[in-house]
C-alpha positions, 0 to 999 in steps of 0.5 A, a space after each residue: 507503536 502502530 504499523 500498517 496491515 493490509 485489509 480487503 473490504 471486497 474482492 476487488 484487489 483480486 482483479 485489480 492487481 496481478 498479485 493481491 496481498 493477503 488480508 492482514 499482512 504487514 504492509 509498506 508503501 512499496 513505491 520502491 518496487 517501481 524505482 527502476 521502471 518507466 511508468 509509461 511502459 507499465 500495463 494495466 495491473 502493474 499501472 494500477 499497483 503503481 497508482 494505488 497499491 500498498 505492498 504486502 510484505 509477506 506475499 509481495 502483493 498489492 492492497 488498495 487499503 491498509 489499516 493502522 493497527 497496534 504493534 509491538 517492538 517484536 512485531 516491528 523487528 519481525 517486519 524489518 527481518 521479513 522485508 530485508 529478506 524479501 529485498 535480498 531474495 526478490 530485488 537482489 540487495 547485496 547483503 543483509 546489512 544493506 537490506 536491513 537499512 533499506 527495510 528500516 527506512 521503509 518501515 519508518 516511513 510506514 510508521 509516519 503514516 500511522 498518526 491517525 487512530 487505530 483502525 483508520 484506513 489509509 489509501 495511497 495515490 501515486 503520480 509520476 513526473 520527471 522520473 520521480 514518484 509522488 505519493 499522497 495519502 488519505 485517511 478513510 473514516 467510518 461513518 457513524 455506526 458502521 463497521 469495516 464490513 462494507 467498502 462503501 460505508 466510508 467517507 474521506 476526511 482530513 487534509 485531502 488537499 489533492 483529491 483524485 477526481 480521475 481515479 474511478 475503481 469501477 471504470 478501472 476494473 472494467 478496463 482491466 477485465 477487457 484486457 
């Protein structure tokens, strides 16, 4: 079985997001965090999380990238329990059964993103239209002979039908620092 963990290749998440995820924590898409918000009213860092963040389940923070990692059934059960508890504590889920069902659904979706080899990195890009959030995911592949130590040693590959030519993290970080 495979699941997603947050990964930080550089310190950029600490200034892109209000609450950055801790590297190595379990992750889910996290789009549900925006279901009751009007995207047009979101400011800088919240907008950055909507556009390109994965939710770290433990910290409730955001990560630009996640890594596909091997996991056990015990890891999955722990993740379901943790996410269900967060849904009750942070979002007011009415009871544990409802929270567990929602957590299971999120984790099944996260697992559906794990079709690539172990250690692959995944990025998300979200857009909104007509009250709906649309997510596209990309796998980042290491260049031959590179390790995960450097953020710019990657190249995008496979099924990137809609590359986002408008998203520029350098410009985004400058914009956020000016605010």
